[in-house]
KOLRO-857297 format. One line per 2 residues: their letters; for each residue x, y, z of N, C-alpha, C. Coordinates in steps of 0.001 Angstrom, whole numbers. Layout:
<lumros>
A) X:Y:Z:X:Y:Z:X:Y:Z; ... $
</lumros>
This chain:
<lumros>
MS) 126755:14029:53651:126498:14127:55460:125888:15187:55548; 125210:15385:56808:123860:15992:56958:124678:17250:57977 $
NT) 124408:18445:58033:125357:18993:58777:124528:19887:60068; 122839:18813:60101:121979:18901:60817:122926:18384:62220 $
PP) 122991:19291:63113:123823:18840:64209:122254:17680:64990; 123050:16141:65173:122561:14765:66041:121253:15670:67265 $
SS) 120309:14766:67563:119461:15708:68330:120077:15348:69760; 119985:15268:70829:120009:15448:71984:119176:14198:72679 $
PA) 120027:13878:73646:119224:11955:74603:118802:12632:74811; 117751:12888:75230:116489:12547:76758:117074:11870:77767 $
PG) 117476:11979:78561:117405:12187:80042:116710:10561:79837; 117954:9366:80458:117223:8349:81122:117041:7190:79221 $
GG) 117238:7427:78448:117426:6824:76969:116793:7862:76520; 116584:7397:74611:116342:8281:73957:115338:6990:73470 $
VA) 114651:6686:73559:113112:6050:72765:112438:6301:73633; 112147:6703:75002:111555:6801:76736:110712:8038:75415 $
PR) 110584:9094:75515:109519:9879:74424:108716:9279:74053; 108587:8629:72819:107921:8398:71774:107053:6607:72008 $
RS) 107421:6413:73151:106874:5290:74281:105030:6315:75032; 106156:6938:75488:105465:8320:76240:104509:9033:75257 $
SA) 104711:8556:74842:104137:9786:73322:102887:8406:73407; 102843:7016:73706:101600:6200:72923:100986:5448:73597 $
AG) 101349:6186:75148:100327:5434:75665:99718:6237:75921; 100172:8147:75995:99290:8344:76537:98103:8621:75191 $
TW) 98355:8466:74337:96964:8522:73005:96601:7626:73230; 96833:5771:74254:95527:4807:74063:94937:5151:75583 $
IV) 95988:6253:76429:95153:6973:77957:93984:7504:77184; 94075:8366:77170:93050:9414:76177:91848:8692:75241 $
AV) 91869:7656:74855:91304:7122:73688:90265:6390:74315; 90691:4955:75203:89917:4423:76188:88911:5210:77108 $
PL) 89217:6579:77150:88268:6435:78630:86924:7460:77068; 87060:8624:76516:85740:8122:75518:84822:8009:75086 $
HL) 84926:6401:74543:84064:5341:74341:84215:5374:75375; 83914:4921:76815:83508:4445:77772:82740:5953:78773 $
VL) 82798:7192:78038:81935:8303:78627:80631:8324:77674; 81123:8322:76253:79764:8297:74780:78975:7066:75598 $
AI) 79701:5329:75463:78624:4480:75794:77989:4812:77821; 78121:4977:78178:77918:6395:79453:76464:6721:79304 $
GL) 77175:8293:78484:75863:9628:78484:75038:8431:78034; 74831:7519:76679:74119:6655:76265:72447:6561:77097 $
VV) 74222:5323:77897:72543:4673:78846:72074:5634:79971; 72709:6627:80599:72319:7648:81433:70815:8261:80654 $
GC) 71669:9269:79557:70064:8801:78894:68853:8971:78685; 69017:7003:78690:68054:6569:78680:67517:6155:79382 $
TS) 67655:6337:80946:67135:6213:82323:66260:7514:83044; 67974:8283:82307:66420:9931:82598:65118:9585:81433 $
ST) 65328:9757:80683:64025:9692:79509:62782:8696:79869; 63212:7570:80651:62597:6752:81022:61699:6984:82075 $
AS) 62723:7181:83708:62150:8048:84305:61223:8416:85039; 61379:9861:83524:60377:11140:83872:59285:11196:83156 $
TD) 59246:10125:82669:57520:10133:82301:56685:9844:83721; 55060:10675:82864:54364:10189:84551:53744:8807:83795 $
PG) 53096:8306:85263:52735:7060:84497:51127:7619:84158; 50969:6524:83173:49651:6480:82527:49664:7425:80566 $
TV) 51107:8331:80641:51403:9182:80008:51820:7931:78912; 52852:8206:77822:52901:7716:76790:54236:8879:75434 $
TT) 55340:8666:76221:56281:9498:75525:57035:8651:74053; 56464:9926:73356:57350:9003:71949:58670:10854:71461 $
VP) 59372:9809:71088:60518:11371:70535:60375:10424:69310; 61037:10975:68235:60832:11183:66979:62103:11309:66401 $
AT) 62306:10444:65311:64087:10340:65039:64212:11329:63296; 65204:11737:63321:65284:12172:62548:64758:12104:61534 $
PS) 64061:12791:60115:63501:12058:59242:64386:11897:57881; 64681:11115:57921:65674:10671:56354:64904:10937:55221 $
PS) 65515:10988:55204:66314:12568:53162:65014:11835:52173; 65094:9836:52252:64367:10016:51380:62309:10208:51989 $
AS) 62640:10193:52790:60777:10020:52941:60466:11787:52489; 61401:12602:52957:61007:13646:52503:61077:14347:51344 $
AT) 62036:12882:50520:61680:13515:49405:61139:13031:48095; 60590:12649:49168:59825:11405:47749:58193:12745:47747 $
AG) 57827:13042:46068:57560:13770:46530:55587:13246:46121; 55230:13956:46826:53613:14542:46472:52962:13503:47596 $
AA) 53818:12897:48649:53774:12289:49988:53115:12458:50710; 52855:12242:51443:52190:13038:52702:52852:12750:53896 $
PS) 53568:13764:54363:54212:13569:56265:53695:12602:56810; 54388:11477:57317:54622:11391:58488:54516:11386:59685 $
PA) 53120:11504:61339:53386:12613:62643:55084:12893:62840; 55489:11753:62316:56818:11976:63519:57636:12553:62375 $
AS) 57750:12541:60635:57878:13748:60497:57936:14970:59790; 56887:14422:60952:55890:16249:60760:56316:17298:62123 $
RT) 57112:16529:62919:57298:17071:63776:59387:17507:63997; 59055:18319:65230:60165:18724:65185:61229:17577:65077 $
PG) 62554:17686:64750:63362:16525:65938:63559:16684:66634; 63422:16058:67408:64560:15814:69265:63020:16884:70260 $
SV) 61462:16407:69527:60696:16990:70176:60178:15889:71130; 59194:16023:71980:58755:15144:72989:57537:15161:72704 $
TT) 56291:14747:72431:55134:14539:72321:54826:13549:74269; 53638:14111:74568:53063:13616:75828:51805:13326:75513 $
VT) 51356:12312:75136:49763:11669:75338:49210:11545:75985; 48374:11898:76384:47339:11842:77586:45950:10889:77225 $
PA) 45784:9995:78239:44365:9268:77914:43515:9401:78135; 42577:9812:77372:40500:9987:77290:40460:10155:78494 $
PE) 39481:11258:78350:39621:10135:80400:37725:9754:80439; 37759:8662:81045:36272:7904:80484:34833:9243:80438 $
PS) 34413:8379:80006:32960:9375:79927:32139:9216:80765; 31685:10458:81103:31083:10383:82363:29557:10346:82055 $
ET) 28181:9865:82941:27760:9277:82335:26661:9988:82119; 25226:9517:80897:24275:10835:80462:23737:10607:81074 $
PV) 22539:12219:82068:22232:11985:82843:20347:11510:82151; 19632:11500:82572:18640:10509:82540:17403:11670:82663 $
RA) 16537:12449:81178:15343:13514:81395:14547:12545:82342; 13995:13623:82589:12703:12862:83503:11894:12975:83167 $
VT) 10688:12835:82877:9780:11934:82169:8416:12861:82382; 7817:14085:82034:6439:14730:82793:5372:13919:82093 $
PP) 4982:13875:83935:3803:12332:83482:2643:13297:83151; 1718:11949:82245:41:13603:80756:-375:14172:82240 $
SG) -689:14823:81494:-1648:16087:82642:-3022:15774:82545; -3550:16661:83834:-5426:16255:83934:-5482:16645:82214 $
AF) -5493:17600:82092:-6296:17870:80252:-5551:16263:79573; -4573:15930:79531:-3662:15098:78152:-4906:13546:78870 $
LA) -4711:13339:80065:-4792:11600:80589:-7255:12385:80162; -7622:13300:80367:-9073:13103:80122:-9210:13265:78558 $
LE) -8624:14053:77337:-8628:14326:76336:-8921:12375:76089; -7353:12087:76466:-7277:10144:76070:-8000:9087:76789 $
DL) -9380:9893:77907:-10871:9179:78400:-12042:9674:77126; -11665:10860:76573:-13497:10923:75598:-13265:10184:74434 $
PV) -14699:9790:74321:-14311:8513:73199:-13783:9339:71980; -14159:9168:70625:-13664:9395:69353:-14631:8083:68208 $
AA) -15520:9675:67136:-16315:9597:66424:-16337:10462:65722; -16478:10190:64197:-17268:11116:63033:-18142:11693:63527 $
AG) -17894:12927:63205:-18713:14281:63243:-20109:13585:62641; -21474:13941:64118:-22372:13627:63061:-23333:15685:61813 $
TM) -24259:15252:61720:-25012:16313:60530:-26169:17880:61233; -25275:18385:59883:-25747:20505:60992:-27122:20435:60209 $
SD) -27559:19199:59636:-28942:19760:58344:-29577:19676:59599; -30199:19547:60579:-31294:19943:61678:-30678:21207:63076 $
YD) -29306:21235:62914:-29423:22595:63659:-30008:23682:63404; -30659:23850:64158:-31181:24940:65649:-30866:25632:66601 $
RD) -30134:26700:66212:-29311:27611:67528:-30148:27597:68513; -31318:27976:67669:-32277:28848:69168:-33384:27929:69569 $
AL) -33513:26988:68692:-34892:25657:69267:-33915:25194:69541; -32478:24567:69920:-32416:23705:70195:-31234:23709:71199 $
FG) -31035:24935:71952:-30061:25545:73176:-30709:27230:73523; -31466:27646:73180:-32373:28607:73800:-31255:29747:73378 $
GW) -31791:31109:74786:-31236:32031:74547:-30456:32590:76107; -30045:33441:76511:-29349:33508:77661:-30479:33471:78870 $
ID) -30180:32250:80177:-30561:32636:81429:-29979:33911:82587; -30913:34147:83435:-30638:34066:84333:-30866:33714:85273 $
AD) -29900:32142:85346:-29949:31167:86773:-30127:31276:87987; -29673:32739:88388:-29514:32615:89916:-30891:33831:89885 $
GD) -31882:34609:88928:-32443:34809:89749:-31657:36453:90170; -30590:36392:89663:-30421:38385:90311:-30165:39136:89081 $
CE) -31018:39261:88883:-31695:39867:87122:-29962:40507:85902; -29137:39119:86356:-27978:39140:85139:-28154:37924:84636 $
DA) -28307:37902:83187:-28896:36877:81892:-25792:35968:82021; -26597:35066:81853:-25184:35040:81590:-24249:35614:81101 $
RN) -24474:35998:80123:-23833:36559:78947:-23758:37901:80300; -24015:38391:80547:-23118:39513:81668:-22838:39090:82978 $
EV) -23490:37850:83056:-22267:37681:84544:-21075:37034:83846; -20899:36604:82403:-19574:36074:81821:-18744:37980:81678 $
MA) -19956:38324:81472:-19111:39986:80924:-18473:41063:81996; -19129:40420:83109:-18296:40713:84927:-17703:40578:85117 $
RD) -17503:39214:84813:-16530:38034:85229:-14607:38788:84321; -15056:38136:83240:-14158:38460:82198:-13130:40560:81889 $
LT) -14414:41553:82459:-13773:42888:82397:-13229:43682:83636; -12271:44251:82911:-11939:45017:84154:-12549:46542:84009 $
GV) -12642:47192:85683:-13242:48298:85584:-14999:48373:84455; -14961:47925:85456:-16847:47168:84736:-17955:48422:85371 $
VS) -18081:49239:84443:-20013:50015:84679:-21083:49376:85041; -22283:49533:85871:-23280:48792:84942:-24696:50072:86064 $
AD) -25059:51071:85071:-26771:51599:85278:-27277:51311:86261; -27555:50023:85897:-28641:49034:86556:-28522:48206:87229 $
GC) -27286:47772:87505:-26599:46379:88198:-27309:44358:87177; -27648:45005:86273:-27958:44109:85583:-27403:44109:84054 $
RV) -27059:44760:83515:-26140:45021:82226:-24746:45567:82844; -24381:45025:81639:-21942:46128:81664:-22404:46821:80580 $
DT) -22549:48252:80947:-22593:49566:80008:-21238:49473:79446; -20133:49292:79832:-18610:49983:80061:-17549:49050:80779 $
GT) -17039:48263:79754:-15504:47936:80816:-14351:47947:79893; -13476:47046:80356:-12228:47201:79589:-12112:45679:79305 $
LA) -12046:44499:78479:-11462:43856:77883:-9637:43365:77856; -8593:42236:78776:-7974:41450:78128:-7884:40788:77098 $
DP) -8107:40751:76174:-8985:39244:75098:-8074:38107:74792; -8430:37236:75452:-7791:36135:75636:-7045:35210:73990 $
YT) -8019:36148:73141:-7426:35337:71958:-7081:35945:70981; -6988:37319:71712:-5995:37954:70356:-4898:38660:70985 $
GA) -4099:38605:72653:-3125:39496:73296:-4063:40931:73393; -5620:41029:72185:-5460:42088:72514:-5864:43385:73636 $
TI) -6064:44302:73743:-7212:45672:74795:-8465:45982:74296; -9300:45821:74606:-10496:46182:73810:-11112:47222:75428 $
DF) -11861:48588:74875:-12434:49355:75850:-13916:49381:75492; -14465:48566:76260:-16433:48473:75407:-17077:49359:76463 $
VR) -18099:49760:75142:-18313:50446:75650:-20721:49556:74756; -21315:49395:75683:-22296:49404:75272:-23275:50326:74750 $
GV) -23545:49509:73431:-24727:50714:72346:-24585:49519:70859; -25522:49773:69969:-26140:49204:68521:-25018:49144:67720 $
AT) -24022:49926:67781:-22974:49798:67030:-22401:49193:67946; -21143:49367:68633:-20220:48822:69512:-20088:47748:70751 $
SG) -21685:47212:70610:-21518:46429:72300:-21449:45044:71257; -20705:44269:69814:-20311:43197:68805:-18878:43426:69959 $
DV) -18775:44300:69952:-16668:44928:70104:-16564:43925:70798; -17591:43415:71663:-16812:41945:72842:-18025:40874:73057 $
QV) -17647:40195:72561:-18770:39069:72793:-18580:38194:73377; -19794:36796:73821:-18950:36175:74798:-19457:34812:73880 $
DH) -18331:33910:73425:-18149:33187:73187:-18350:31156:73851; -18958:30217:73408:-19255:29569:73468:-17656:28271:73140 $
VV) -16888:27903:74225:-15489:27440:73832:-15780:26557:73159; -16133:25310:73699:-17658:24513:72341:-18288:24686:71682 $
SL) -18738:25120:70506:-19734:25966:70046:-21017:25133:69821; -21923:25145:69849:-22707:24981:70350:-23607:23878:69372 $
GN) -23152:24634:67794:-23003:23667:66475:-22217:22916:66255; -21159:22583:67610:-20090:21676:66675:-20416:20460:68458 $
AW) -20775:20599:69688:-21197:19933:70100:-22682:19136:70041; -23624:19812:68861:-24591:19100:68326:-24436:18152:67656 $
VT) -23127:18180:66869:-22775:16697:65735:-22125:16170:66508; -21691:16698:68042:-20303:15229:68041:-21159:15206:69620 $
GA) -22011:15112:69357:-23250:14539:71168:-24338:15033:71763; -24421:16789:71292:-25437:16656:72856:-26665:17070:71433 $
RR) -27395:16958:70294:-28393:16156:70398:-29264:14753:70711; -28410:14535:72236:-28721:13236:72428:-29169:13291:74288 $
LS) -28602:14860:74933:-28590:15662:75382:-30442:15456:75995; -30709:15833:77227:-32131:16562:77114:-32532:17979:77391 $
PT) -33259:18750:76335:-33728:20051:76656:-32949:20888:77915; -33218:20172:79125:-32447:20673:79917:-31190:21401:79788 $
DR) -30946:19584:79858:-29074:20175:79406:-28498:20494:78551; -29085:20561:77886:-28717:21782:76292:-29085:22794:76542 $
VA) -29605:24226:77518:-29958:24933:78192:-28742:25202:78934; -28596:23495:79609:-27349:24245:80981:-26269:24098:80238 $
LA) -25407:23675:78619:-24470:23773:79072:-24236:25236:77570; -25533:25561:77094:-25423:26815:76457:-24467:27439:77269 $
ND) -25466:27934:79045:-25233:28582:79846:-24069:28719:80823; -23343:27260:80636:-21976:27137:81474:-21260:27660:81630 $
PL) -20864:28737:82554:-19747:29319:82457:-19108:28703:82170; -17749:27752:82173:-16947:26717:82410:-17180:27117:81066 $
NL) -17613:26996:79670:-18093:26848:78373:-18194:28357:77751; -18075:29109:78517:-18353:30526:78524:-17237:32120:78801 $
LA) -16415:32872:77482:-15893:33475:77460:-16175:34631:76832; -15209:35692:77453:-15782:37304:76773:-14456:37555:75789 $
VD) -15104:37153:74845:-14059:37113:73967:-13679:38988:73255; -12590:38998:71883:-13173:39536:71113:-14340:38776:69193 $
GP) -14570:40359:69277:-16203:40126:68862:-16082:39332:67479; -14917:40269:66245:-14140:39712:65136:-13673:38274:65216 $
TN) -12799:38354:66094:-12065:36942:66275:-12935:35511:66302; -14314:36023:66786:-15694:35553:67594:-16061:34871:66155 $
GS) -16197:35445:65312:-16831:35471:64251:-16311:34606:63731; -14820:34400:63747:-13743:33606:63001:-13405:32328:63245 $
KS) -13888:32067:64269:-14133:30470:64866:-15630:30095:65138; -16900:30506:64806:-17692:30142:63992:-17975:28728:65757 $
DK) -18791:27294:64793:-18146:26704:64892:-17394:25277:65322; -15774:25900:65040:-14915:25067:64089:-14708:24938:65344 $
DA) -13842:23509:65529:-12886:22803:66830:-11144:22909:66702; -10836:22903:67267:-9661:22758:67714:-8341:21872:66180 $
SE) -9174:20970:65476:-8584:20490:64210:-8418:21911:63461; -9864:22250:63175:-9959:23751:62457:-9165:25344:63004 $
WL) -9707:24830:63910:-9276:27337:64047:-8415:27277:65880; -7057:27729:66483:-7562:27568:67399:-7215:29144:67358 $
PP) -6968:29694:68670:-6320:31320:68339:-5413:31992:68277; -5593:33231:67507:-4944:34271:67168:-3098:34012:68399 $
DR) -3414:34350:69034:-2687:34582:70221:-2040:32204:70649; -1005:32057:70276:-943:30391:70182:-832:30648:72178 $
AF) -334:31617:72608:275:30856:73990:-1506:31541:74774; -2953:31411:73453:-3709:30839:75500:-4864:29644:74367 $
AC) -4596:28951:73824:-4384:27414:72855:-4277:26649:74509; -3631:26290:74898:-3672:25274:75953:-4505:25141:77033 $
DM) -5157:26370:76830:-5975:27034:77588:-7391:27366:77473; -7577:27166:76240:-8633:27258:74704:-9516:25167:74334 $
VA) -8304:24121:74255:-8276:23436:74377:-8760:22522:75627; -8066:23406:77270:-8351:22276:77802:-10241:23281:78620 $
VQ) -10394:23998:78302:-11757:24131:78322:-12832:22964:77209; -12364:22669:76434:-13349:21735:75572:-12679:20742:75479 $
IA) -12000:20222:76139:-12114:19237:77183:-12469:19000:78399; -12177:19738:79343:-13561:19572:80413:-14962:20186:80582 $
VK) -15193:21038:79172:-16322:20717:78229:-17301:19837:78177; -16666:18922:77439:-17125:17805:76644:-16634:16076:78022 $
AR) -15566:16316:78289:-16669:15513:79896:-17106:15371:80516; -17481:16511:80910:-19154:17302:81625:-20275:16300:80936 $
YG) -20588:16450:79361:-22160:16818:78915:-21836:15835:78193; -20796:14879:78411:-20799:13063:77683:-20554:13509:75969 $
LW) -20129:14292:75277:-19603:15300:74302:-18519:14291:73932; -18306:13893:72723:-17046:13333:71635:-16403:14278:70652 $
VT) -15577:13485:70369:-14453:14380:69976:-14492:13355:67836; -14032:14539:66741:-13175:13762:66183:-11955:12956:66142 $
AP) -11265:12295:64942:-10228:12321:65533:-9375:13488:64992; -9505:14115:64176:-8695:15463:63748:-8419:15819:65007 $
EK) -9977:16042:66014:-9586:17450:66649:-8686:16526:67341; -9278:15305:67470:-8304:14785:69199:-7475:15218:68630 $
NA) -6823:14517:67752:-4591:14583:67086:-5030:16137:67133; -5826:17563:66700:-5093:18306:67362:-5605:19658:68783 $
MA) -6003:18549:69315:-5662:19061:70629:-4171:17836:71518; -4170:17029:71072:-2969:16879:71961:-1629:16939:71355 $
EV) -1348:17921:70377:-68:18431:69089:-286:19657:70163; -1711:19898:70928:-1487:21525:71429:-1187:21245:72887 $
LS) -776:20351:73662:-762:20017:75050:69:19849:74540; 757:18570:73991:2548:18610:74297:3538:19675:74201 $
GC) 2975:20877:74330:3706:21978:74041:3277:22268:75643; 2401:21759:76300:2167:21956:78060:1564:21339:78407 $
PD) 3094:20385:79257:2683:18908:79671:2062:19057:81141; 1850:20431:81972:1317:20760:82979:-322:20741:82860 $
QQ) -794:21597:82459:-2362:21655:81468:-2806:20457:82066; -3863:21713:83729:-4818:20760:84456:-6244:21089:83856 $
LP) -7234:20554:83771:-8565:20636:83068:-9061:21840:84601; -10134:22997:83629:-10033:24622:84346:-11601:23664:84935 $
GG) -12029:24097:86659:-13495:24396:86611:-13997:25046:86654; -15288:24641:86771:-15959:26017:86433:-17360:25697:87209 $
TP) -17986:26797:87965:-19724:26689:89025:-20673:27391:88204; -21709:26667:87633:-22993:27394:86977:-22970:28620:88294 $
FG) -24161:29710:87584:-24297:31247:87770:-24969:30324:88937; -26262:29457:88678:-27386:29234:89588:-27602:27790:89054 $
DV) -29130:27545:88938:-29523:26186:88380:-30015:26376:87484; -29782:25505:86453:-30777:25662:85590:-32959:25159:85706 $
PG) -32821:25951:86047:-35131:25783:85806:-35204:24232:85666; -36217:23579:85449:-36333:23422:84718:-37269:22957:83130 $
GA) -37284:24203:83972:-38459:24637:82823:-37873:25601:81911; -36560:26569:81825:-35577:27086:81153:-36149:26755:79350 $
AP) -36233:25442:79132:-35841:25088:78253:-37051:25549:77161; -36374:26136:75558:-37846:26251:74998:-38855:25221:74856 $
AE) -40522:26319:74936:-40732:24637:74246:-41037:24665:72972; -39909:24752:72213:-40500:24590:70682:-39242:23769:70732 $
AP) -38121:23484:71664:-36856:22222:70715:-37174:20830:71026; -36812:21036:70138:-37189:19010:70667:-37121:17969:71404 $
EG) -37996:16673:71616:-36954:16140:72971:-36884:15444:71959; -36376:14857:70449:-36088:13865:69870:-36182:12761:69599 $
PA) -35958:11205:69163:-36796:10233:69262:-36768:9688:70155; -37459:8763:70650:-37527:7612:71777:-36408:7467:71326 $
PA) -35561:6939:72888:-34721:5405:72341:-35160:4416:71806; -34340:3677:70541:-34527:2619:70063:-33716:1167:71187 $
PA) -35387:323:70900:-35042:-762:71665:-33617:-1535:71675; -32619:-1954:71799:-31461:-2719:71757:-31446:-3955:70553 $
DV) -32925:-4158:70231:-32688:-5137:69435:-33623:-5080:68042; -32664:-3155:68065:-33926:-2328:67004:-32956:-3186:65261 $
HY) -34250:-3291:64560:-32923:-3600:63011:-33788:-2096:61725; -33051:-2336:61394:-32536:-364:60393:-32729:-1378:59022 $
AN) -33621:-1743:57913:-33319:-2330:56303:-31898:-1317:55760; -31921:-760:56070:-31370:406:55061:-31360:1957:55776 $
CT) -30234:2503:55708:-29829:4158:56313:-31600:4918:55956; -31819:4897:55019:-33437:5541:54595:-34204:5000:55589 $
AA) -34137:4151:56695:-35472:3784:57102:-35054:4150:58445; -33059:4387:58279:-33194:4722:59761:-33334:6389:60229 $
RE) -33025:6607:59006:-33416:8168:58512:-35376:8632:59141; -35449:7990:58206:-37341:7912:58831:-37489:7656:59725 $
AG) -36416:7103:60935:-36783:7009:62143:-35900:8037:63755; -35702:8619:62622:-34550:9659:63270:-33669:9234:63946 $
AA) -32955:8087:63294:-31905:7994:64489:-30470:7998:63970; -30903:8751:62367:-29493:8500:62038:-28834:10143:62545 $
PL) -27747:9886:62591:-26122:9447:61572:-26125:8058:63413; -25924:6998:62851:-25870:5772:63770:-24629:4723:64622 $
HR) -23925:5592:65242:-22396:5786:65729:-22573:4161:66315; -21499:3195:66343:-21027:1699:66948:-20642:1960:68243 $
GD) -22131:774:67756:-22717:62:69628:-23852:651:69868; -24864:2145:68144:-25793:2183:68642:-26875:1332:68520 $
PG) -27925:1198:68795:-29068:-101:68989:-29083:226:67121; -29319:-683:66123:-29169:-450:64816:-28157:-542:64233 $
YR) -27651:186:64737:-25554:444:63809:-24942:-998:63628; -24905:-1495:62041:-24709:-2206:61800:-23754:-1725:60280 $
NA) -22500:-3108:60583:-20648:-2031:59665:-21570:-2165:58854; -22338:-3164:57899:-22783:-2903:56651:-23279:-1839:56330 $
MD) -24004:-651:57005:-24237:421:56698:-23092:1453:56599; -22492:1429:57735:-21146:1996:58008:-19836:1259:56556 $
GD) -20738:2784:55578:-19689:2024:53973:-18672:2344:54030; -17240:3737:54927:-16559:4426:55480:-15879:4100:55910 $
SD) -16708:2560:57202:-16105:2038:58644:-15158:3194:59184; -15930:4070:59627:-15158:5488:60576:-15979:5629:61488 $
GV) -17141:4198:61743:-17299:4704:63009:-19068:4592:62731; -18887:5240:62041:-20998:6213:61853:-21107:6349:60919 $
AC) -22894:5350:60996:-22796:5177:59310:-24370:6170:59511; -25017:6137:58083:-25664:7271:57893:-25713:8661:58024 $
E) -24177:9003:57559:-24304:10580:58180:-25265:11002:56848 $
</lumros>
């Protein structure tokens, strides 16, 4: 028999408390499930609604233990992110249109170069500068010969005691960029020389042999082809063309080449293939280069050519035929250029357009 006193019955019956407890438990449990379900739905809706149009939102899942436990395996992009982070990927912008670079049209100098004929150089074996081109002349009769006209044109601070010769002056040398103080004298006059930009030797082997004596003298005294320059540098240039020599100051190369093209165009001279290539390469660095102009100091008198200047062989008839190069040389017609009377491919052993060099 137990000594514990019996429980006092609750008002209204003894089983009411138990039923009330059970009912309370059911009432609490059901709303908890509903809350969780509603929370999931609301969370998904809010995540989707917050995404901007045109973007992709990724919510990476928590990486699985098996993926992180794999030895040596590279982590996936999702596994490398912090769980629960949100990555927004914005679409790449449309590529902008690449502007088309304007192409500079060929310059006057380049177009003139394209018009020059191309042929191999002739021989220098019969070249005699003084006999073929003569010396300096005073074309306008003002007592200044062509050399002193150019010195007065190209030097600054010129002093002339007699008005006919330049005694002193200062030259900004175009070939080297140096400044030269010129003083006339036996030991110093050579410091500044007047250069034929197209040397007379080069002119002779590229068509000047076909010029009349008067035209050769005009070429030798044409101010377009004359330039006061550093003496020693002029000596290094000598009879070289643009494929063999360019000025040490490359900034002047475009101007020099433009002068050479202008002179060759004026006197009907040609360029060799290497010379043309060198000129074109120089002009590629100065696409706007134009041809210079040049006004002669005066008319070249008809009798200015030296008496000993050879007239050259008479033009050959169109139907002339030379048995071989020996015959062409004996007739004074060699070298023969393609298109010349008497030229035949059989006489042009290297097929360069010039026979009997």
